[in-house]
C-alpha positions in Angstrom: 225.6 -97.5 83.9 223.0 -94.7 84.0 222.9 -92.4 81.0 222.8 -88.7 81.6 219.4 -87.0 80.8 219.9 -83.9 78.6 217.7 -80.9 79.1 214.8 -80.9 76.7 213.2 -77.8 75.1 211.0 -77.0 78.0 213.8 -77.2 80.5 216.0 -74.9 78.4 213.2 -72.4 78.0 212.5 -72.3 81.7 216.2 -71.9 82.5 216.7 -69.0 80.0 213.4 -67.4 80.9 214.3 -67.0 84.6 218.1 -66.6 84.4 218.4 -64.3 81.3 215.0 -63.0 79.9 213.3 -61.7 83.1 216.2 -60.3 85.1 218.5 -59.4 82.2 216.4 -58.3 79.1 213.3 -57.2 80.9 214.9 -56.1 84.1 212.0 -57.1 86.3 212.2 -56.9 90.1 213.1 -60.0 92.2 209.5 -60.0 93.5 208.2 -60.4 90.0 210.6 -63.2 89.3 209.5 -65.0 92.5 205.8 -64.5 91.5 206.4 -66.0 88.1 208.4 -68.8 89.6 205.6 -69.7 92.0 203.1 -69.7 89.2 205.1 -72.0 87.0 205.9 -74.3 89.9 202.2 -74.8 90.5 201.6 -75.2 86.7 204.4 -77.8 86.3 203.1 -79.9 89.3 199.5 -79.7 88.0 200.4 -80.7 84.4 202.7 -83.6 85.7 199.8 -84.9 87.9 197.3 -84.5 85.0 199.5 -86.6 82.7 200.6 -89.1 85.4 204.3 -88.1 84.9 207.2 -86.7 86.9 207.9 -83.0 86.4 211.3 -83.9 84.9 209.6 -85.8 82.1 207.4 -82.9 80.9 208.0 -81.1 77.6 206.0 -78.5 75.5 203.8 -81.3 74.1 202.2 -81.7 77.5 200.9 -78.1 77.6 197.6 -77.9 75.7 195.0 -75.2 76.1 192.5 -77.4 77.9 195.1 -78.3 80.5 196.0 -74.7 81.1 192.3 -73.9 81.5 191.9 -76.8 83.9 194.8 -75.4 85.9 193.2 -72.0 86.2 189.9 -73.6 87.3 191.9 -75.7 89.8 193.3 -72.5 91.3 189.8 -71.2 92.0 188.0 -74.4 92.9 190.7 -76.3 94.9 193.1 -73.6 96.1 190.3 -71.1 96.6 192.1 -68.3 94.8 190.2 -65.2 93.8 189.6 -64.3 90.2 192.2 -61.5 90.4 194.8 -64.1 91.6 193.8 -66.4 88.8 194.4 -63.6 86.3 197.8 -62.8 87.9 198.8 -66.5 87.4 197.5 -66.4 83.8 199.6 -63.3 83.1 202.7 -65.2 84.3 201.8 -68.2 82.1 201.2 -65.8 79.1 204.6 -64.2 79.7 206.5 -67.5 79.6 204.7 -68.8 76.5 205.2 -65.5 74.7 208.9 -65.9 75.4 208.8 -69.5 74.3 207.1 -68.6 71.0 210.1 -66.3 70.1 212.8 -68.8 70.7 211.1 -72.1 70.0 209.3 -71.6 66.6 208.4 -75.3 66.5 206.0 -74.6 69.4 204.6 -71.4 67.9 201.1 -72.7 67.3 200.8 -74.2 70.7 202.0 -71.0 72.3 199.5 -68.9 70.3 196.6 -71.1 71.5 197.7 -70.6 75.1 198.1 -66.8 74.6 194.5 -66.7 73.4 193.2 -67.8 76.7 191.4 -64.7 78.0 191.5 -63.2 81.4 188.4 -63.8 83.5 186.2 -60.8 84.4 185.8 -60.2 88.1 183.3 -58.3 90.2 184.8 -55.0 91.3 184.5 -54.8 95.1 184.0 -51.7 97.1 187.3 -50.4 98.5 187.4 -50.9 102.2 189.3 -48.3 104.2 189.5 -47.0 107.8 188.1 -43.7 108.9 190.5 -41.5 110.8 188.9 -42.5 114.2 189.3 -46.1 113.3 193.0 -45.7 112.5 193.3 -43.9 115.9 191.6 -46.9 117.6 194.1 -49.3 116.0 197.0 -47.2 117.3 195.4 -46.9 120.7 195.1 -50.7 120.9 198.9 -51.0 120.9 200.7 -51.6 124.2 203.6 -49.1 123.9 205.0 -50.3 127.3 206.8 -53.1 125.4 209.6 -52.8 122.8 207.6 -54.7 120.2 204.5 -52.5 120.9 206.5 -49.3 120.3 207.9 -50.8 117.1 204.4 -51.7 115.9 203.1 -48.2 116.7 205.8 -46.6 114.6 205.2 -49.2 111.9 201.5 -48.5 111.6 201.9 -44.8 111.9 204.4 -44.8 109.1 202.2 -47.0 106.9 199.3 -44.5 107.4 201.6 -41.5 106.7 203.1 -42.9 103.5 200.3 -45.1 102.2 203.1 -47.5 101.3 202.7 -51.0 100.2 203.7 -53.5 102.9 206.7 -54.7 100.9 207.9 -51.1 100.5 207.7 -50.6 104.3 209.7 -53.7 105.1 212.3 -52.8 102.5 213.0 -49.4 104.2 216.6 -49.1 105.3 217.9 -46.5 107.8 219.7 -44.6 105.0 216.4 -44.1 103.3 215.1 -41.8 106.1 215.6 -38.1 106.3 214.6 -37.0 109.8 215.6 -33.4 109.5 213.5 -30.9 107.5 212.2 -31.5 104.9 211.2 -34.9 106.5 210.8 -37.7 104.0 211.5 -41.4 103.3 212.7 -43.0 100.1 210.5 -45.9 99.0 211.1 -48.5 96.2 207.8 -49.5 94.6 206.8 -51.8 91.8 209.2 -52.1 88.9 212.0 -50.7 91.1 210.5 -47.3 90.9 211.9 -44.9 93.5 210.0 -42.1 95.1 210.3 -39.7 98.0 207.3 -39.6 100.3 207.0 -36.7 102.8 206.7 -37.4 106.5 204.6 -35.5 109.0 206.7 -34.1 111.8 205.0 -36.4 114.3 205.9 -39.5 112.2 209.5 -38.2 111.8 209.8 -37.9 115.6 208.4 -41.4 116.1 210.9 -42.8 113.6 213.8 -40.9 115.3 212.9 -42.2 118.7 212.5 -45.7 117.2 216.0 -45.6 115.7 217.6 -44.3 118.9 215.9 -47.1 120.9 217.0 -49.7 118.4 220.6 -48.2 118.1 220.1 -47.8 114.4 222.6 -45.6 112.6 220.7 -43.5 110.1 223.7 -43.8 107.6 223.5 -47.6 107.7 221.6 -49.9 105.3 220.1 -51.9 108.1 216.3 -52.5 108.2 214.2 -50.0 110.1 211.5 -52.4 111.0 213.1 -55.6 112.3 212.4 -58.4 114.7 214.3 -59.0 118.0 217.1 -60.7 116.0 217.6 -57.6 113.8 216.1 -59.4 110.8 213.7 -57.3 108.6 210.0 -58.0 109.2 208.4 -59.9 106.3 205.1 -59.1 104.6 203.5 -62.0 106.5 204.8 -60.6 109.8 203.3 -57.2 109.1 200.0 -58.9 108.0 200.0 -60.7 111.4 200.7 -57.5 113.3 197.9 -55.6 111.5 195.4 -58.4 111.9 196.0 -58.5 115.6 195.5 -54.8 116.2 192.5 -54.7 113.8 190.8 -57.3 116.0 191.6 -55.4 119.2 190.3 -52.1 117.8 187.0 -53.7 117.0 186.2 -53.8 120.8 186.3 -50.0 120.7 184.6 -49.5 117.3 182.4 -52.5 116.5 181.6 -51.2 113.0 185.1 -52.3 111.9 184.0 -55.9 112.2 181.8 -55.5 109.1 184.8 -54.4 106.9 187.1 -56.7 104.9 190.4 -55.4 106.4 193.8 -56.3 105.1 197.2 -54.6 104.9 196.2 -52.7 101.8 193.3 -51.1 103.8 195.8 -48.8 105.4 197.0 -47.7 102.0 193.4 -47.0 100.9 192.8 -45.1 104.2 195.8 -42.8 103.4 194.4 -42.0 99.9 190.9 -41.2 101.2 192.3 -39.1 104.1 194.4 -37.1 101.7 191.4 -36.7 99.4 189.2 -35.4 102.2 192.0 -33.0 103.1 191.7 -31.4 99.6 194.9 -32.9 98.1 194.5 -33.2 94.3 194.4 -36.7 92.7 197.7 -36.1 90.8 199.6 -35.5 94.0 197.9 -38.5 95.7 199.0 -40.6 92.7 202.6 -39.5 93.2 202.3 -40.0 97.0 201.2 -43.6 96.6 203.5 -44.4 93.7 200.7 -45.2 91.2 201.8 -45.8 87.6 198.8 -43.9 86.3 196.5 -41.3 87.9 193.6 -43.5 86.5 194.4 -45.9 89.4 194.0 -43.0 91.8 190.6 -41.9 90.4 188.8 -44.8 92.0 189.3 -43.1 95.4 187.1 -40.2 94.3 184.1 -42.5 94.4 184.5 -44.4 97.6 183.9 -41.9 100.4 180.2 -41.9 101.4 180.4 -38.7 103.4 181.9 -36.8 100.4 179.0 -38.2 98.3 176.5 -36.9 100.8 178.1 -33.4 100.8 178.1 -33.4 97.0 174.4 -34.2 96.8 173.5 -31.5 99.2 175.3 -29.0 97.0 173.7 -30.3 93.8 170.5 -28.8 92.5 167.7 -31.3 92.8 165.5 -32.1 89.8 162.0 -30.8 89.5 159.8 -33.4 91.0 156.5 -31.8 90.0 154.1 -34.2 88.2 154.0 -34.1 84.4 151.0 -32.3 83.0 149.1 -34.9 81.0 147.9 -32.2 78.6 151.5 -31.7 77.5 151.3 -34.8 75.4 148.6 -33.8 73.0 150.7 -33.4 69.9 154.3 -33.8 68.7 155.2 -30.1 68.8 154.3 -29.9 72.5 156.2 -33.1 73.3 159.4 -31.7 71.7 159.0 -28.5 73.6 158.6 -30.4 76.8 161.7 -32.5 76.1 163.8 -29.5 75.3 162.7 -27.9 78.5 164.0 -30.7 80.7 
């Protein structure tokens, strides 16, 4: 007769963390729950392999600081994750052990050591975005003679108009659209934050034509961007679509090949386009759904053409050679410095 294995402290903590703490007490989004889940699944498998055990045999005693650090290194070295991804995974680990420290005081010291593991500094990369002509080249690469092509055209045009994250776009339902003046779409961002994003008239017309062709009732809660079976596109589906048209557009504009383009590049392109048009950073921040205008400030430094215009307007420094006689005594040196 087999005896029933009772949940140990780790199992109980994991169950309560995902079923009560995250969705109930913290009210995090389902996407955050899934991200934390994926991190801890990877961690459990790594720790089990490290100790030569099954996952079901693990308890808090198997989670030491060196093992966690080895896991983080494994993410970079074996799974080829970026430093930013490593830090995202560490944030999830911190969140779980911060919770465990509250409800399992016998593990407090262990949790404190894990919480002391620092985030790794990363190199800040230049923001890659598409110029207006490059966005137009991407749209021109789409074959609008097919139903999928027409959907893709509207999808990319809406992405550029709204600067929405890919998940925000695939989550749009017909009832979120207002295609009569004032045109706008309701988007749900990180942390379930809701915002209304204005639509250009051309984008509203494209969305209206798309809904008519797909027989979408604007009062319904059906997905606006769906596959042939009516199922909402996924983030991976949108990534595939964008990668395909980015590659095709490179035949027209070869300079695009030197850029590290990804779905977020459209979002960056929207921000820079608005900035060039004279829209203030606070409005752009609201447009993109940033939690802080400090996040938006980085776009003020990325556009090379704007930098060129700024340096033309700026007064150049005096490039005349320094008079060697000006350094004869301290009084003259101070006068020279004050005159700079």
